[in-house]
Structures are given as structure tokens and as C-alpha cells.
C-alpha positions as CSV (number, residue, x, y, z in Angstrom):
1,M,-9.0,74.5,-70.8
2,I,-9.7,77.3,-73.2
3,L,-10.0,76.2,-76.8
4,T,-8.1,78.0,-79.6
5,G,-11.3,79.2,-81.1
6,D,-12.3,80.7,-77.8
7,R,-8.9,82.4,-77.5
8,F,-9.4,84.0,-80.9
9,N,-13.0,85.2,-80.1
10,N,-11.8,86.6,-76.7
11,L,-9.0,88.6,-78.2
12,R,-11.1,89.7,-81.1
13,S,-13.7,91.0,-78.7
14,L,-11.0,92.8,-76.7
15,L,-9.7,94.6,-79.8
16,S,-13.0,95.2,-81.6
17,S,-14.4,98.7,-81.8
18,P,-17.1,98.9,-84.5
19,E,-17.1,102.7,-84.5
20,T,-13.5,102.8,-85.6
21,S,-12.9,99.6,-87.5
22,E,-16.0,99.8,-89.6
23,S,-15.2,103.4,-90.5
24,N,-11.7,102.5,-91.5
25,F,-12.7,99.6,-93.8
26,H,-15.5,101.7,-95.2
27,R,-13.1,104.5,-96.3
28,R,-10.9,102.0,-98.0
29,E,-13.8,100.4,-99.9
30,K,-15.1,103.8,-100.9
31,H,-11.7,104.7,-102.4
32,L,-11.3,101.3,-104.1
33,K,-14.6,101.8,-105.9
34,S,-13.7,105.3,-107.1
35,C,-10.4,104.0,-108.5
36,L,-10.5,103.9,-112.4
37,A,-8.9,100.9,-114.0
38,G,-5.7,102.0,-115.5
39,T,-4.8,104.6,-112.8
40,C,-2.5,104.1,-109.9
41,E,-0.6,101.4,-111.9
42,W,2.5,103.5,-112.3
43,L,3.4,103.0,-108.7
44,L,3.7,99.2,-109.1
45,D,6.7,99.8,-111.4
46,H,8.3,102.7,-109.5
47,P,11.8,101.8,-108.3
48,D,11.2,103.2,-104.8
49,F,8.0,101.3,-104.3
50,V,9.4,98.0,-105.8
51,S,12.5,98.1,-103.6
52,W,10.4,99.0,-100.5
53,S,7.7,96.3,-101.0
54,S,10.2,93.6,-102.0
55,G,12.4,94.3,-99.0
56,T,15.5,95.1,-101.0
57,S,15.4,98.8,-100.0
58,S,17.7,99.8,-97.2
59,S,14.8,101.8,-95.8
60,P,11.7,100.0,-94.3
61,V,9.7,103.3,-94.5
62,L,8.3,105.0,-97.6
63,W,6.6,108.4,-97.6
64,L,4.4,109.4,-100.5
65,H,3.2,113.0,-100.6
66,G,1.2,115.2,-102.9
67,P,-1.2,118.2,-103.0
68,P,-4.8,118.1,-101.7
69,G,-7.1,115.9,-103.8
70,S,-4.3,114.1,-105.7
71,G,-5.5,110.6,-104.9
72,K,-3.2,109.7,-102.1
73,S,-5.9,107.8,-100.2
74,T,-6.9,106.0,-103.4
75,L,-3.3,105.0,-103.9
76,C,-3.1,103.7,-100.3
77,S,-6.3,101.7,-100.7
78,S,-5.2,100.2,-104.1
79,I,-1.8,99.1,-102.5
80,S,-3.5,97.6,-99.5
81,H,-5.7,95.6,-101.8
82,I,-2.8,94.5,-104.0
83,L,-0.6,93.4,-101.1
84,S,-3.5,91.6,-99.5
85,S,-4.3,89.7,-102.7
86,R,-0.7,88.6,-102.7
87,L,-1.5,87.0,-99.3
88,D,0.8,89.4,-97.5
89,T,-0.1,90.7,-94.1
90,V,-1.4,94.2,-94.2
91,A,-2.8,96.5,-91.6
92,F,-4.0,100.0,-92.5
93,H,-5.4,103.1,-91.0
94,F,-7.0,106.2,-92.6
95,C,-6.6,109.3,-90.5
96,D,-9.7,111.5,-90.4
97,F,-9.8,115.2,-89.3
98,A,-13.4,114.7,-88.3
99,Q,-12.6,111.9,-85.8
100,Q,-9.7,112.0,-83.3
101,Y,-8.3,108.6,-82.1
102,K,-5.9,108.0,-79.3
103,P,-2.8,106.0,-80.1
104,F,-4.2,102.9,-78.4
105,E,-7.3,103.1,-80.6
106,V,-5.3,103.2,-83.8
107,L,-3.0,100.5,-82.7
108,R,-6.0,98.4,-81.6
109,M,-7.4,98.7,-85.1
110,L,-4.0,97.6,-86.6
111,A,-3.7,94.7,-84.0
112,L,-7.2,93.4,-84.9
113,Q,-6.3,93.3,-88.6
114,L,-3.1,91.3,-87.7
115,L,-5.0,89.0,-85.4
116,C,-7.6,88.1,-88.1
117,K,-4.8,87.4,-90.7
118,H,-2.9,85.3,-88.2
119,W,-6.0,83.2,-87.4
120,T,-6.8,82.9,-91.1
121,D,-3.3,81.7,-92.0
122,L,-2.4,79.5,-89.0
123,H,-5.8,78.9,-87.2
124,D,-4.0,79.0,-84.0
125,I,-3.5,81.5,-81.2
126,P,-0.3,81.3,-79.2
127,Q,-0.5,81.4,-75.4
128,E,2.0,84.3,-75.4
129,L,-0.6,86.5,-77.2
130,C,-3.2,85.8,-74.5
131,D,-0.6,86.5,-71.8
132,V,0.3,90.0,-73.0
133,A,-3.2,91.0,-73.9
134,Q,-4.0,92.2,-70.4
135,A,-0.7,91.9,-68.7
136,T,-0.4,95.6,-67.5
137,P,-2.8,98.3,-66.5
138,S,-1.8,100.2,-69.6
139,V,-4.1,99.4,-72.6
140,L,-1.6,101.1,-74.9
141,E,1.3,98.9,-73.7
142,N,-0.7,95.8,-73.9
143,V,-1.8,96.5,-77.5
144,Q,1.8,97.3,-78.5
145,N,3.0,94.0,-77.1
146,M,0.2,92.1,-78.9
147,I,1.4,93.7,-82.1
148,K,4.9,92.6,-81.5
149,V,3.9,89.0,-80.9
150,L,1.7,89.0,-84.0
151,V,4.4,90.5,-86.2
152,K,6.9,87.9,-84.9
153,D,4.7,85.0,-86.4
154,Q,4.4,86.6,-89.9
155,P,7.0,86.5,-92.7
156,K,6.3,90.2,-93.5
157,V,3.9,92.8,-92.4
158,Y,3.0,96.1,-94.1
159,F,1.6,98.9,-92.1
160,L,-0.1,101.6,-94.1
161,L,-1.0,105.1,-92.7
162,D,-2.7,107.5,-94.8
163,G,-3.7,111.1,-94.3
164,L,-1.2,112.0,-91.6
165,D,-1.7,115.7,-92.6
166,E,-5.3,115.3,-91.1
167,E,-3.6,115.1,-87.7
168,T,-1.0,118.0,-87.6
169,T,-2.6,120.2,-85.1
170,G,-1.7,120.4,-81.4
171,E,-2.3,117.3,-79.4
172,R,-3.6,115.4,-82.4
173,W,-0.1,115.4,-83.9
174,K,1.5,114.1,-80.7
175,D,-0.9,111.2,-80.8
176,T,-0.3,110.4,-84.4
177,A,3.5,110.9,-84.1
178,A,3.3,108.3,-81.2
179,V,1.8,105.7,-83.4
180,L,4.2,106.5,-86.3
181,Q,7.2,106.2,-83.9
182,F,6.0,102.9,-82.5
183,L,5.7,101.5,-86.1
184,I,9.1,102.8,-87.0
185,Q,10.6,101.2,-83.9
186,L,9.0,97.9,-85.1
187,T,11.1,98.2,-88.3
188,N,14.2,98.3,-86.0
189,D,13.0,95.4,-84.0
190,F,12.0,93.3,-87.0
191,P,14.2,94.7,-89.9
192,T,13.4,91.8,-92.3
193,K,9.6,91.7,-91.5
194,V,8.1,95.2,-91.2
195,R,7.5,97.8,-93.8
196,V,5.7,101.2,-93.1
197,W,3.9,103.3,-95.7
198,C,2.9,106.9,-95.0
199,S,0.9,109.1,-97.4
200,S,0.0,112.7,-96.8
201,Q,0.4,116.3,-97.9
202,P,4.0,117.5,-97.5
203,R,3.6,119.3,-94.2
204,P,6.7,120.4,-92.2
205,L,5.8,118.3,-89.1
206,I,5.6,115.1,-91.1
207,K,8.7,116.0,-93.2
208,K,10.6,116.4,-89.9
209,E,9.4,113.1,-88.5
210,L,10.3,111.2,-91.7
211,E,13.4,113.2,-92.8
212,N,15.6,110.1,-92.6
213,Y,13.5,108.1,-94.9
214,P,12.9,108.1,-98.8
215,D,10.0,110.3,-100.0
216,L,8.2,110.1,-103.2
217,D,6.4,113.1,-104.7
218,I,3.4,111.7,-106.7
219,S,2.5,115.0,-108.4
220,A,4.0,114.3,-111.9
221,H,2.6,110.7,-111.9
222,V,-0.9,111.9,-110.9
223,K,-1.0,114.4,-113.7
224,K,-0.8,111.5,-116.2
225,D,-3.5,109.6,-114.3
226,I,-5.8,112.6,-114.4
227,A,-5.3,113.0,-118.1
228,F,-6.3,109.4,-118.6
229,Y,-9.2,109.8,-116.2
230,L,-10.5,112.8,-118.2
231,S,-10.3,111.0,-121.5
232,Q,-12.3,108.1,-120.1
233,A,-14.8,110.2,-118.2
234,I,-16.1,112.3,-121.2
235,P,-17.0,109.8,-123.9
236,E,-18.5,112.8,-125.9
237,A,-15.0,114.0,-126.5
238,E,-14.4,111.1,-128.9
239,E,-16.7,112.8,-131.3
240,L,-14.3,115.7,-131.8
241,E,-11.6,115.8,-134.4
242,P,-8.2,114.6,-133.0
243,L,-6.7,118.1,-132.7
244,D,-9.9,119.5,-131.2
245,Q,-10.1,116.6,-128.7
246,E,-6.5,117.1,-127.7
247,I,-7.2,120.8,-127.0
248,F,-10.5,120.1,-125.2
249,L,-9.0,117.6,-122.8
250,R,-5.8,119.6,-122.3
251,N,-7.8,122.6,-121.3
252,L,-9.4,120.4,-118.5
253,H,-6.1,118.8,-117.6
254,E,-4.3,122.1,-117.2
255,R,-7.0,123.4,-114.9
256,A,-7.1,120.1,-112.9
257,E,-3.3,120.1,-112.4
258,C,-2.7,117.4,-109.7
259,S,-6.3,117.3,-108.2
260,F,-8.4,114.3,-108.9
261,L,-11.1,115.9,-106.7
262,W,-11.3,119.0,-108.8
263,A,-11.4,116.9,-112.0
264,S,-14.2,114.7,-110.7
265,L,-16.2,117.7,-109.6
266,M,-15.8,119.3,-113.0
267,I,-16.8,116.0,-114.7
268,S,-20.0,116.1,-112.6
269,E,-20.6,119.7,-113.7
270,L,-20.1,118.8,-117.4
271,Q,-22.3,115.8,-117.2
272,G,-25.0,117.6,-115.3
273,S,-25.2,121.1,-117.1
274,P,-24.4,121.0,-120.8
275,T,-26.8,118.9,-122.9
276,S,-24.6,118.7,-126.0
277,L,-20.9,118.6,-127.0
278,R,-21.2,122.2,-128.2
279,E,-22.6,123.4,-124.9
280,M,-20.0,121.5,-123.1
281,K,-17.2,123.3,-125.0
282,Q,-18.9,126.6,-124.3
283,F,-19.3,125.8,-120.7
284,I,-15.5,125.2,-120.4
285,E,-14.6,128.3,-122.5
286,R,-16.8,130.5,-120.2
287,G,-14.7,129.4,-117.3
288,L,-14.8,126.5,-114.9
289,P,-14.1,127.2,-111.2
290,S,-10.3,127.4,-111.0
291,S,-9.9,125.9,-107.5
292,L,-11.9,123.8,-105.0
293,L,-12.7,126.9,-103.1
294,D,-14.1,128.5,-106.2
295,Y,-16.2,125.4,-106.8
296,Y,-17.6,125.5,-103.2
297,S,-18.5,129.1,-103.8
298,L,-20.3,128.2,-107.0
299,F,-22.1,125.5,-105.2
300,F,-23.1,127.9,-102.4
301,R,-24.6,130.4,-104.9
302,R,-26.8,127.7,-106.2
303,L,-28.3,126.8,-102.8
304,K,-31.7,128.1,-101.8
305,K,-31.4,131.0,-99.4
306,S,-33.0,129.0,-96.6
307,L,-30.1,126.5,-96.8
308,R,-27.3,129.0,-96.9
309,P,-26.9,129.6,-93.1
310,L,-26.3,125.8,-92.7
311,A,-23.8,125.9,-95.6
312,W,-21.9,128.7,-94.0
313,Y,-21.7,126.8,-90.7
314,V,-20.3,123.7,-92.6
315,C,-17.8,125.8,-94.5
316,A,-16.7,127.6,-91.5
317,H,-15.6,124.3,-89.9
318,M,-13.8,123.0,-93.1
319,D,-10.2,123.3,-93.8
320,F,-10.0,123.6,-97.6
321,R,-6.4,122.6,-97.6
322,K,-7.6,119.1,-96.8
323,S,-10.2,118.8,-99.4
């Protein structure tokens, strides 16, 4: 007779893959640590999110999109943390253009998260789950069936997929679309239980796949968060007269537009180069890089000549649209 604890350990071992799961959780923790208190909170009151998360929306799928560097992954991380703290069942995956995963690998990560939550809540493993775990020669089919069994035993399950735009080339999109289509099918199979979140840049392939579901452009909301971030990140600005402070921060805000990444890079520049508020103002007036590409060019010019060939190699393999 196999004890319940042994069943759990056997299934966890079957689903575990340190090189994938650890990276996934590390990315979420990284984004959570970078999230400034007071940002991302607008989403909790947004009607589309409220109706989606509460289950009152007619659509179980919500697609959030915005430009590069606008904080989509941070939003996804924050929401996963908030839903988990409410004791809801959450399974998330952050796509990564530097690492390609097959559909069964992504679903295995999601299934492992569901399994651990099931064990925590119920401290029991149904025989049905063990039966389907290795029932067929197809690893993908087995994992899909495991997810269905695990979903069935939960009151509600949120699946969060971030960075779909990282996977929109060739075969990679076919794999990602297969995962997305399976999760959407789950919403049909379990209409009162399953909710799917997607966050990405507004790429045509993604839009086509999700054209039947609500979408939320986060750009306007992000601009407000960036304004708050800049006001908190430069304490020296408090020394200015109110009007000068407003002009000073507005200058930065207008340049940042919807890019948290650009704003954070410029904050690093301002904190590392100027030594006084006067120098800081002069630094801005002389002209900060107007885009991420301009910033990388500035960074390259500062490198020692001996390091530039390596930098060229790295840049040649980067897609600045995804920065």
C-alpha cells in the first residue's frame, strides 16, 4: 500500500524540473522586490480586473498589454502574490526569449504548482491523479490530464502567463499558442473555476489568438505609476520650490512615457553621475538618452575598448523591442 505522502512525493518528483521551476519563481521574486509600494494598485480597482478575478465577468480570459518596459511582468507578479495571499490557487509562468520550453515543460511547471497547493490545502492525493500521471506514452497528454484532475478539486484556479511576446517567432509561437489554447479550453471545461491572465506587448499574433476576449491597455495607468515612482526615487527633488519640482519631474516623466525600465535606468544615471541638485538639473537639461537604444549606446561608449567586442556580440543577439 502506497501512503498518501509517498504519492505526493512521487508525483512531485515526476513534475519537478529545477532548471525550469526555480527560474520561474526567481523571476517572480525579482519583480516583486522591484515593485515600489503605491504602484500597481490601480489594477485592483479596475472594473475589468475586478469582474475577471471575482468571476462575475462573462469572459474567463483577461489580456493586459503595454509597450516594452512598462511593468507588465511586475503587474503579473504582484497579482500572483495578491491572489495567493487570499489563499486562491495560482499557477504562473514567465516566458523568456532566452529559454525555449516545450508545451509539456510549461504545463509541468503549472501542474507542480497546482499539486503543491492541493497538498497544502487537502493533505491528500486522489488515486485518480496517480492513475493519469503515466497513463499514456505521451508526457504532454499525461500532464494535461493531471491538471484537469487538480483543477476539479479546487474552488477556483488562476493561470497567469506573462511575456507571450517573448515567444512570437516561428515554432516558439506554435508551442506557446498550444499552451494558451489548452488553458482556454480549461475555461470551457470548468467555466466557474478557471481564469486565465495573459500579459504581453500588443503583437498581432497574440491579438489574433485572444481577439474574442477583453483586453486592457495599461499605458495610461503606467504613466501615473511612473510619475509616482520618479517622485519617490529622487528625494533631492523635494528641495526644489513646488513649481520647479513639478517642472523637474515632468521633464523626466515626459521622457519616460510608459517605460519603467527607461525611468529606472535614468534614476541610476542621476544617482551615479551628478553630485548635487544643480548638477542633476544640468544633467537633465543637457539631454538624457531618449530611448532604451540610446541608453545602450551611451553605455557602450563608456566601456573599455577591450570589452567592446563582447558588448557588440551581446547587442547583436538582443531584440530591443523586448527590453
